ZADO-1210 file (C-alpha; in nm, 4 decimals, padded with zeros to 6 digits):
<atoms>
<atom x="10.2408" y="12.8475" z="10.3202" code="MET" pos="1"/>
<atom x="10.4313" y="12.7501" z="10.0120" code="ASN" pos="2"/>
<atom x="10.4278" y="13.0180" z="09.7443" code="SER" pos="3"/>
<atom x="10.3801" y="12.7541" z="09.4718" code="LEU" pos="4"/>
<atom x="10.0419" y="12.6395" z="09.6010" code="THR" pos="5"/>
<atom x="09.7227" y="12.8300" z="09.5558" code="GLU" pos="6"/>
<atom x="09.3632" y="12.7497" z="09.6279" code="THR" pos="7"/>
<atom x="09.1401" y="12.6781" z="09.3339" code="MET" pos="8"/>
<atom x="08.7607" y="12.6625" z="09.3440" code="PRO" pos="9"/>
<atom x="08.5973" y="12.3254" z="09.2776" code="MET" pos="10"/>
<atom x="08.3439" y="12.3154" z="08.9989" code="VAL" pos="11"/>
<atom x="08.0481" y="12.0978" z="09.0892" code="ALA" pos="12"/>
<atom x="07.9237" y="11.8619" z="08.8210" code="MET" pos="13"/>
<atom x="07.5532" y="11.8510" z="08.7538" code="ALA" pos="14"/>
<atom x="07.3823" y="11.5320" z="08.8672" code="ILE" pos="15"/>
<atom x="07.2012" y="11.3642" z="08.5805" code="THR" pos="16"/>
<atom x="06.9540" y="11.0805" z="08.5841" code="ARG" pos="17"/>
<atom x="07.0818" y="10.7483" z="08.4566" code="THR" pos="18"/>
<atom x="06.9356" y="10.6182" z="08.1356" code="THR" pos="19"/>
<atom x="06.7968" y="10.2709" z="08.0829" code="MET" pos="20"/>
<atom x="07.1047" y="10.1840" z="07.8756" code="LYS" pos="21"/>
<atom x="07.3340" y="10.2757" z="08.1668" code="ASP" pos="22"/>
<atom x="07.1269" y="10.0712" z="08.4105" code="ARG" pos="23"/>
<atom x="07.1240" y="09.7727" z="08.1751" code="LEU" pos="24"/>
<atom x="07.5002" y="09.7937" z="08.1282" code="PHE" pos="25"/>
<atom x="07.5529" y="09.8040" z="08.5055" code="THR" pos="26"/>
<atom x="07.3207" y="09.5078" z="08.5618" code="ALA" pos="27"/>
<atom x="07.4900" y="09.3015" z="08.2888" code="CYS" pos="28"/>
<atom x="07.8346" y="09.3897" z="08.4210" code="TYR" pos="29"/>
<atom x="07.7434" y="09.2865" z="08.7752" code="LEU" pos="30"/>
<atom x="07.5781" y="08.9644" z="08.6547" code="ALA" pos="31"/>
<atom x="07.8776" y="08.8642" z="08.4425" code="SER" pos="32"/>
<atom x="08.1141" y="08.9444" z="08.7288" code="THR" pos="33"/>
<atom x="07.9071" y="08.7286" z="08.9640" code="ALA" pos="34"/>
<atom x="07.9050" y="08.4380" z="08.7169" code="VAL" pos="35"/>
<atom x="08.2814" y="08.4655" z="08.6683" code="ALA" pos="36"/>
<atom x="08.3353" y="08.4745" z="09.0462" code="MET" pos="37"/>
<atom x="08.1236" y="08.1638" z="09.0957" code="ILE" pos="38"/>
<atom x="08.3138" y="07.9918" z="08.8149" code="GLY" pos="39"/>
<atom x="08.6546" y="08.0692" z="08.9619" code="TRP" pos="40"/>
<atom x="08.5469" y="07.9666" z="09.3118" code="LEU" pos="41"/>
<atom x="08.4069" y="07.6354" z="09.1901" code="SER" pos="42"/>
<atom x="08.7215" y="07.5687" z="08.9845" code="ALA" pos="43"/>
<atom x="08.9479" y="07.6375" z="09.2822" code="PHE" pos="44"/>
<atom x="08.7242" y="07.4239" z="09.5039" code="GLY" pos="45"/>
<atom x="08.7351" y="07.1363" z="09.2555" code="TRP" pos="46"/>
<atom x="09.1144" y="07.1649" z="09.2286" code="ALA" pos="47"/>
<atom x="09.1488" y="07.1662" z="09.6077" code="THR" pos="48"/>
<atom x="08.9382" y="06.8533" z="09.6414" code="VAL" pos="49"/>
<atom x="09.1313" y="06.6803" z="09.3602" code="ALA" pos="50"/>
<atom x="09.4682" y="06.7633" z="09.5172" code="VAL" pos="51"/>
<atom x="09.3462" y="06.6558" z="09.8628" code="ALA" pos="52"/>
<atom x="09.2249" y="06.3209" z="09.7226" code="LYS" pos="53"/>
<atom x="09.5554" y="06.2733" z="09.5399" code="TRP" pos="54"/>
<atom x="09.7640" y="06.3516" z="09.8502" code="LEU" pos="55"/>
<atom x="09.5539" y="06.1445" z="10.0903" code="LEU" pos="56"/>
<atom x="09.5135" y="05.8398" z="09.8633" code="ALA" pos="57"/>
</atoms>
């Protein structure tokens, strides 16, 4: 074993209950991420259809 390494004990963090503010933040973050994802997917879909119409016309 390398003389520069040594084992160190891990300190366990206490598990706390989430507050309503934390839950609300998580829900709002997930909702805004979902809306942004739907927006980007629809924009890319629209662009794909527009380019396909332009190339095939």
